[in-house]
Structure formats: C-alpha cells, structure tokens
N, C-alpha and C positions, 0 to 999 in steps of 0.2 A: 559692867553696865547693868542697870536694872531694866527689866522688860515691863512696859506698861501697856496692857491690852486695851484696845479701843472698843467700846461698844456703846450703843445708844440705849439709854434707859427709857423704856416705854411704860414704866410704872410711875405714876405721878408721885413726886416727892411729898405732895400734900397728904398722901395716905399715912405718912408718919405722924400726922397730927392726932391720930386716934390714940397714940400713946401720950396720955395727958399728965401722968404723974411725973414728978421730978426724977424719981428713981429710974423710970423707964426712959425718960429723955436723956438722962446721963448715960444710960447704957448705949444709946446710939450716937450721942455727941458728947463724949466725955470732956471735951475742951470748950463746949459751948454752953450758953445759958438759955438759948432759944433755938427753934427750928429754922434752918436757912431759908426755906421757901414756904410762904403761907398763901401763895396765889393758887388759884385753881385754873384748869383749862390752859395750862402752859403749852404753847405750840413750840415744838423743838426746832431750833435753828441749827442745822448741821454745820454752819460756818463758825459757830461758837464751840470751842473745845470745852471750856469750863469757865463759869463765873462764880462757881462754888455756892451758888444759890439756886436760882430757878432754871439755869441753863448749864447744869453740871452734866454735860452730855458724854463726858469721857471720864472713866475711872483712872486716876493717876496714882498708881502704886507708889508708896513712899511719900505721898503728899497728903498732909492732914488738914482737914477743914477746921479753921479756927476763927475766933473773932478778930476782926481787923485791929491791929495794934495802934493804928493811926488813921482814923476816919477823917482825912483832910486832904486838901490839895488835889492831886490827880486821881485819888481814889477814896470816895466816901462810902463805898460798899460796907455792909456790916460784916460780911463773911469773906474770907480769903483762904488761900492755900498756904501751908507752911511746909517748906522743903529743907531738909538738912543735907548739905552736900557731903558725900562720902570723902574718903581720904585721897583717892586716886586723882591724877591730873586730868583725866578725861572720863570720869564718871558722868553719866548722863541720864536724863529722862528720855525714854524712847516711846513715842506715841505711834503705835503700829496700826495703820488703817487696814492692813490685810489685803488691800487692792490699791490701784492707782488713785492718788489724791487728785481731785478735780481742781486744777489750777487755771482753768481757762478764763475765769473772770475774777474769782476771789484768790489773789495770789500775793498779797502782802500780809505777813504774819505780825500780829501785835501781842504784846504781853506787858502787864504792869508788874513792876518789881520794887520791893523795898528791902534793903539790906544794909548792913554796916560794913560790907566787904567790897572793896574796889577791885576791878578786874575785867576780864573779857567775858561777855556773854555771847556764846557762839550758837547759832541756829543752823541746822544742817538738814537738807533733804536727801534721802538715800533709800535703798531697799528695793528699787525697781530695776528696769533695764537701762536706765539713763545713768551717766556718771553723777556722782554725788555733787551737791552744790552747797557751799558754806557761805554764810554771811555773818559778820561780827558786829557787835556793838560794845562800846566801852561804858562800863558802869563807873561813874566818877562821883555821882551824888549818893552819899551814904547816910543821908538823914531823912529823905522824903520819898514818897512814891514817885516813880518815873515810868512813863510808858515808852517802851522800846519798839522800834519798827524795823522789820526785815523785808526788804523788797525782793521777792522771788518772781517778779513779773516776767523775767526772761526764761522762766521754766514753764511757761503757759502750756506748752505742748509736750512736756517731758513726762516720763513715767517714774514716779516716786511713790513709795508706799509708807514711808516713815518720816516723821518730823522728830528730830533729835535736838535736845537742848543741853548744852554744856555750860555749867555755871563755874566761873573762875577758871576758864579753860586753860589747861596746861600747867596748872599749879597744884603741887602736892599740899594737902591740908591735914589738919588733925581730926577732921570729921565733925567739927562743932560749928561750922559756918551755917547760919540760918538765912534762908531766903523766903520772904513772903511774896507770893505771886497771885495774880488775879487777871481776869478778863483775857484769857488766851483765846484768840480768835483769828479768823481769816477775813480780810476786807478787800474791797476792790482797790486797785492801785490808781493813784492820781494820774491823770492823763498828762504826760510831760509835753505833749504837742499842742495843748490848749493855747490858742492865741498865736500860734506860729503861722506866719504868712507863707503861702506857696512860693517857692523859687523854681520857676519852670526850666531853669538851666540844669536843675538836678533831675536826672531821669528817675532814680530811685535810690534812697539811702536806707531803706528798710526800717527807718525810724519815723521821722516827722515829714519827710518829703517823698511820699510815695506817689509821684506824679504820673508815672507810666507803669502799667502792669508788666511784670517780667514773667512770662509763662514758664512753667516747669521748674520754677525756683521757689523753694519753701522758706518761709520766714522762721528763723531759729535764733537762739542766743549765740552771741559771738563766742566761739570756742577758744579763742586765744587773744585776749586783749593785749595791745602793745601801744607804743608811742605812735606808730603809724595809724593804728585803728583801735580806738578804745570805745567804739559804739557798743550799745547794749545789744542791738539786733543786727543781723546780717542775712544774706540770702544763701541758701544751700542748694547746690545743683549737682545731681548725679549724672555724669557724662554717659550718654547712651552708647550702645554699640554702633559702629560705623565710623568712618574716617572723617566725615564732614557733617555729623549731626550738630545742630545749632540751637542756640537760644535766640528767638526772633522777637524783638520789641517793636511793635507796629504802632506808630503815632496816628495813623489814619489820615494824616495830612503832612505837608512838607515841614521838615524840621528846620527851625530858624538857625542857620549857621552863619549869619551875616557878621556877627561879632564874636560870639562864643563858639569856636569851631575846633577846639582841642578836646577830644574825648578822653576822659580819665576813668579808670576803674581800679579798685583795690581787690586783690586776689590772694587767697591763701590756697595754694595748690598742692596736690598730693604727688605730682610727678612733673618733671621738666618737659618742656615742649613748646610749641608755637601757639600763642593766643592771637587768633586772627579776628580783626574787627572789620566789618563790611557795612557800607552805607548803600542802600538800594531802595527799590520800590517806588521811585518817583519818575519824573520825566528825564532825569539825567542818567548818564551811564553809571553803572555800579562802580564803586571804588573800594579796594581792600588795603589794609595796613596790617603789618605783623609786628609782634613783640615776642622776644624769647623769654620764656619762664625758665630761669636757671636755679632760683632759690625756692625750695619747697618747705612746707611746714611753718611758714611765717607770712605775715601780711606784707605785700609789696604793692606799690601803686604803679600802674602802667599808663603811659600817655600816648595818644595817637593824634598826630598833627593833620587835621583835615582843613587847614586854612585855605588850601587851594580849592575847596568846595564851597567857599563863602557865598557864591552866587548860584549854586546848583540846587536841584530839587531832589530830595531823598525823603522817603516816608518811614524807613525801617533801619534799625540798628541790628546787625546780626553778629552774634558772638560764636566763634568756633574754638572750643577748648581742645588742646592737643591736636590741632588741625592736621589732617592728613594721616593720622595714625589710627589703625583699627584697635579698639579697646574692648574690654570684657564687660562694660556696663556697670562697673562697681566703683569707679574712681569718683571721689567726692571733692567738689570745689566749693569754697566759700567765697562769696563776692560781696562788695559793698561800695557805697558812694559812687555810683555811676552818674556821671555828670558831664556837661560841656563847659569848658572854661575858656577864658580869653587868652589868646596867644600873647605872651608878655616877654619882655627882655629880662631874662634872669640875671644879666650881667650889670644891671643898673646898680651903682654904688659899690661895685667891686674895686678894691684898691689894687693897682698893679703890683705884682711881686716879681721883681726883676730877676730873681733866681730861677724863675720859670721862663724858659725860652719860648715855648708855645704849647698850649694845651688844646688849641683849636676851638675853644669855647670862650671863656671870659679872660684868659690870660694869654693874649696874642701879643707878646712883647717884642717880637722880632718880625721882620718882613721876609718874604720868600721871593727874591728878585729873579724869577725865571729858572733857566736851566731845564731839568727834566720835568715832564708834565706832572701836575699835582692838583688836587682839589679837595676841599673840605666836604665830607660826606657823612651820612648816618653810620654809626658804628655797626658793622655787619655781624658782630658777635658780642652783644652786651652780656656781661656776667661779672662774677666776683673779681676776675683778673683785670677787668676794665669796664666799669659801669658807665663810662662817659657816653653821652648821646652822639657827639660828633668827634670825628678823627680825620686824619689826612690820608687820602689815597694817593699813592705814588706809583707812577708807571715808569719803570726803569728799562732802558735798553740794555738787556743782559748780554748783548754782543759787543758792547763797548766797555772797556775795562775801567774807565775813570770818568763816566758821566756822573754828575754830582747834583745833590740837592743842597741848596745853600740857605742858611738862616743868618740874617744880618741884624745886629743891634745898633741903635743910635749912640750907644755908649759902651765902654769896655765892660766885659763880664767881671763881676767881683768874685774872684776865686780865692780870696784870702782864707776863708773858712769853709765855704761850700765849693768843694773842688772835685766832687765825684759826679760825673755826668750819668743821668739815667734816661732811658727811653723804653717805651713799650712798643712791641712789634708783633704784628700778625702776618704770617706769610705761609705759603705752601712750599717754600724751598729752603733748605738748609744751606746757607751761603756765608762767606766772610763779609764783615762790615768794617769799612775803614772810617774812623771818626777823626776829624781834623779841626784844630783850632788855628785861626789865622786872622789877618786883617788889622792887627794892631801894630805896636812898635816892637813887639817881641817876635822872635823866630817862630815859625809855624811848628805845631806839635801834632804828630800823627800816632794813632793807636789802632791796631787791628783787634777785633773780637770776632767770635763766631756766633752767628744766629743759628742755634741748634734745636729750637723748638718749632714744630710746624703744626698748622691746623688749629692753633689756639694762641691767645695773647700770652706773651712772656715779657718780663722786664729784664733789661740788661744794664750793667753798670760798667763805666769806664773810669779808671783811676787817673785823675789829672792833678794829684797832689803836688807833683813837681812843678806845676804851673801856678802855684799859690800867689806868687808875686808878679806874674806875667801880665801882659797887656794884649788882649784879643777882643775883637768885635764880631767875628764871624765863626759859625759852626758849620762844618761841611760834612755831609754823609755820602759815602760811596757804597751803594748796595752792590753785593757781589764784586767787591772791590778787587781790582787787578785781574779779574777774570772776564772771559768773553764766551762762556759756555751756556749762556741763557738764551732767552728769546727777546725780540724787540719790544715786547709788551709785558714784561714781568711785573706782577702786582705786589705791592707791599702796603700794609696799613700801619701807621705809626701814631703815637699819642704821648702826651705828658712828658715832653722833653724838658729837663730841668737839671740844675746843679743843686746838690745836697751835701751836707756835712757827712763825715764818716759815721756809719751806723753799725755797731757791733752785731746787730741782728740781721743785717742785710744778707739775703740769701737763705735765711732760716725758714724752712717750710713749716706751716702751721700743723701742729699735732693736736687734733681735737680731743685726744684722750687726756690732754692736760687742760684743766679748767683755767688755771692762771699760775704762772711762776713769777709774775711781776717784773719779768725781764723780756725775753724774746717770745714767750708763749703766753700772750695775754689774749686768750681765745674766747673767754666769756666776759661780757661787759658788766661792770658794776652799775646797777640801775637804782639801788635803794639801800638803805635809808640812813644808816649810821654814817658818821664822818670817817673817812679813810684817807690815807696818804701813802704813796710809795716812798719809802725812806731807805737809807743805808741800814744794813743788818746790824742791830745793836749788840749782837753776840754771835759773831761769825765763828762758830766752833761746833764741835761735836757732829751731829748729823746734818747740820745746815751751815755751810760756809758760803752760801749765796751772797752776792753783793747787795741785792735789793730784796726787800720784803714789804709786806703791807702792814701799816700801822692802823689798827682799828680802835676808834675811840667810842666806846659803848656807854650808853646811859644805864648804869646799873640800878637805877631807881625804877626803870621801866622793865616789866617782865618779858616783853616780847618786841623790843626794837630789833630790827632785822638787818642783816647784810645779805644782799641779793646779787647773785651772779646769773646773768641771763645769756644762754647760749645763742639765742636768736633763731632757734630751730629745735627740732626734736633731739634729745640726748640719746645716743645709741647705747643701750644698756644690755644688748643681747649677749655679749661675752664679757665685757669689762663693766662690772657693776658693784665693785667695792671702792668706795671713795676714801682717798687718803688725804690727810692734811697735816702739815707741821705747824705747831703752835708753841710760842714762847709766852708764858703767862706768869704773872706774879701772884695769881690766886687759883686755888682749886675750886672749880665751879662746874655746874652742868652745862653741856652744850647740846642744844636741840638742832638737828640737821633735818631739813625738809626738802623734798622734791615736789615741784608743783608747776603750774603754768601750761600744761598740755591738756589733752582730753581725758587723761586718767585721773582718778581721785588722788588727792595729795597724799604723800607718804611721809611720816615723821618718825624719827628715831632719836632717842636721848642717849648720849654717852657722857662720860665724866672726864673733864680735864683734870688729871690727877698729878701731873708733874709741874712743879713751879721752879722758876729761876733758870731753866735751861730748855733748849729745844727738844720737843718730843713729837713723834709722829703717831697719829691716831687713825684708825680704820673704822669706817661705817659700812656695814654690810647691807647693800640694797639688792641682793641677788633675787629676792622675790619680786623685783620690779623689772626683770629681764625683758618682758614683753610689753611694758607700760610705755605711755607717751607722756614725757615730762620735758620741760624746756628750761627750768630754773632750779638752781641750788641755793637754798636759803639757810643761813646760820643765825641762831639766836644764842649769843654768849650770855652765860648765867641765865639760861632759858627758864622762864616761868618764875624767876626770883626777882625780888626788888631790894636785895640786901647790899647792893654795891654803892658806888658813888656816881655822880653825874658824869664822870669822865674816866671810867675804867679803861685801861689800855691793854690791848692784846696785840701780839705780832704774829702774823700767819704767813705761810709760804707753801709752794709746791703742792697745790691742790690738784689732784689728778685721779683718773679712773684706772683701776687695775683689775 
C-alpha cells in the first residue's frame, strides 16, 4: 500500500501564476495546458480532501493532476486526478490525517470516478482506537463520470485517523488500470428521520423514535447487525458495579398501558443472567418481571407481559441487567427497540399438526381430562434446550406408584411413519418414566425410560415403531412410574410432546467446532448469498465418503459473490483456529476465505483450490485471530475473478475448526 500524507496547503496555488512562460508551466504541470486554480483569496474547506483545482487540500501521492478527459455529465471540472491502480488485490490510497477524523457532522464520503474498469470500490476508515469500518460501492458504469457515496454516519463518535480507498478491491491486475477521480470530500449525511411521525409506543429505538431519554446509555453504531436487529444505531450501556444498579427511564407522568402493555427490548449481552424489568414511580404498587438471558454475543428480543397493569399507574421503567449479581463494572450491553406492544394471539392462523400431541402454546391437539394436578405456566428456564414461553407444570404424588397424566385425542394417532415419541422434561429428580399408549382398538403398549437429567431441560425419545399399524387415542405418562419413594408434591415441567419419524441425528450433541457437515452437525446457518443445496455426495470416495454434501452454484462472472455461514454468536478461536474444508471442484481457482460479523476487523485469506475431479481438504490458518471477535465465515469461490460461468458448481463438506 502507498502512504499518502495529509497536509493542508497554506500557500495559495495562485502564486504559481508568476511562472508565465510555457516552459515554466510545463515544469510544474507536465500533463496540463493551464494552471488549475486562477482564483485568489481561496478559503480552505477542510471537508474537501481535493478537487484538484482550488481546494487541493491533500497531497495524494501516486495521483497526478491532469485535464479532465470528459468534461460532461456528473463532472464538468477542468482538472481531475489520475490514479493508476497497482497490481495487488488490495493496493490502496491511504489518506492519513494523523489524528482522529471529525465525523460528528460531516460523515458521508463522496468521490467522483471515471474508469473503464468494473469492480468494487471499497472505502475504509481505520488507524485509530476504533474497529475498522468498510463500505463498498459497485462500479458498473464504465463510460461516464459517476459520484459514489459512502455513508459513515454510524461512525460519528468513533476514532479513525485514516481514510483508505481500494480500487477494484480484491482483484489482481496488471498495473495498467486507470482511474480518474475528483471532488473527494466529506458532506453531511441526509437525515433518514425527516418526516417520520412520532410513535409514542416506542420508548427509544436510537434511530428515529427517541421519545424517552434513556440515561447512562450511549448512542453507538450497531456492532453486530442481524435479522433480528439490522438498525444502524443502538444504545450502549456499561453495567455498573453493584447487584441492582439500574437504568431508569422516567416518563414524568403515567405510562399509557391501556392497550400496549407488553414491554419489548432487544439485547446483545456479554454474559448470561437475569434481565429484570420493573414498573414503578406512580400511584400503583411496583411490579417486576424477569427474563433469562442465555444467549450471549447476539441480538435477542425479550418480552415482558404487563397486561395485568393495563389500569395501573406507573411513571418509570427500570432495567436491571444481570440482576442480583455483583459485577466489576466492565460488562457492556447493547440495547435497542425499547417499546410497548399490544398483547396479541400468536396462534391466529396456525394450522393444527396432529403429530404434535401438545406444546401448550399453539398446538394443543389433545385434552388433559384430569387425574394428577397440572397447569400451563411460564417456562421457568427459557434457553436453547427449550425456548418456549409456556409449558405444563405437573404435580405428581410421588408416594403413589401409578398416578397418571393422560392426554386424549379425538382421533387415532397416526403412527404409520411418525412413531417415535418425544418429550421435553425439566425436573429436580432422576426417576423412571412409564409411557403408555392405549384407548383404541389395539392392545395397550408400555415402555419405560429413565429421566436422567436434572436441573435443566432435556428431550427424551420413546421408540414405538412396533405400533406403526396400531390404533391408539390416548397417551399416558407415569412419573416415577411403579415407585413410591417421592413426595406428595413432586414437580415436573414438560413440553413439546409429539410423534416424529426416525432421525439418524437424534441424540447427537452439537459440536460447535464443526461449522457444518450437512448431516448431523449443521451448526452454522447459511444466510447468504449464492445458491446452495444439500445433495447426495456425487463422488463418495477417497477422503470423503459422507452421504450428504453441499452443492454450491457460484456465479463465476461475479468476482465477489459469497457463501456465508453465520454462527449466530462469537466464534471461539482461542485454541481451534485453523479452518478445514473439503472441496470437490472441476476447476482450479482461487478461494477467498473471510472472517467477519463481530467487533474485530474482518480478516481475509486467499488459498488455491488446486485439486480437480476428486475430494481434497484445504486448511486456512487463522491463528492470528485467536483473540478476535468474529461471527461469520465467508467463502468467495474463484474470489476476485470473473472468468467463470454463471453457474459454476462446487461441492463442499466437513467445514470445521481444528
């Protein structure tokens, strides 16, 4: 990369006019026939980097001032800059300010470009204490001047000292590509909230609906955009020391809870714990609701049902992060979209699935006609193992060997193909469970299993394949079956009772070191962008005899169409940081592998797919990212090249960290 030193010229360019002879003029402007600026008393505008005339405020090494080759359209200036892109894929112009760039108001970068070369123009802010920020623009018009805009408004309070420009980013060239550039400048960003009407049900979304002040919360750029939250701006809160330090949002008057009385908040949390929300400060008694944060490093929306407060008077919303835990004052939470919503029936339009016996939410396809006490309650332990809001609480008399919980269907269970019974259970006791099918024309069928996980949700499977042609209408559960060593009030929580087909991956625990094997370890989601399909292995031999692989259909005419695997959280690279992938390709092409999506700067590595016609395993060394924060793995097949076809096919498998 070339280094371009920034400095403001305080010597009027007009002084050059004293050199009046053609010989002297040619000495200073060998490519020009006249002097760029003939004005006097030019007031320097520091937001203009260079217009190559009267506001040439930055010396751009490697950029030559020349006559505009096409004074028309978007650029009628007489003088412009001429830049010849070097051969490397990421050669760049680096504009080094030497100190933090003031992006508080002027935070959209503009540049006019004329070139015959199509590709990606990448603008990047870097060099300070903040993570680098990249914005891309596609150069597709190769005949006229075009002005490109790069919105860096979400960096308004960040520390960057350099603006870096990559022409035809990621592409190896022969060093002869010419770019004419002009009017490099910073401008104010258009207000995206102009004309947006206030929605007072939104407390604060840190974008256009800032209807209530949220003390101690700083407006920052969204550090991890996702499907759940792709907002540009969010709130940043550093949890103070103390077990119940809080964010207090004071309306100063009663909050209208008459209709919109479900409080919602999106949170990207650093640690698991309780997020407590409290309404207080009015004439009514305070009320608290809790939610368990179990997923960290990703956006999750939490809901708090305050519908029972519709007629009450509260003036304040109080948020307790990691409630009840003494902290060190360094934990950073990002929050967004604080609002009150209407309590609605989420089950409207849900079509009954008769293979689901009961999920105590939208698929209540059986009745529970008495016997042992039970009630539908809020899930006492929401998490990955069971994210449902509602579950069934069962109170079993553990001193009776065969007191039963009965589920009855109005029609026979269809066990022809779905004949494995599944149930999720949360209990504090390891006990036997007797599962029984009965109530039809077939003889009853009983199977004992062991509930062997305590203190957390676990899913159990009962094999009823021998009942495929049987007729049953009732499912009966005997907790602590045939035993009488419990108490009269043993508690069990159950959920998601259903019949399923045989699953070869049933019981296989997720191994997050495996990105995806397209069989039982599909741990990272494919979120973008090329066409993919899990198919039978077209060449089950050599180093890969797997049954299933991923077929990737890549547009080889596009240099940077991507295949994105999203972990949905931070990738642990502390010890396992070498990425392996098996590839079956009919072409020898470059492969660009990229880590991105977290708070660390993206990391890119090129390797060569060198073996054709058979499976080969490749290794990409990311050991220098051991302490980095990334969430996504991105593959660019034939990266940086456009020499393929619109439907190049690659087969991949067994992507993993070692």
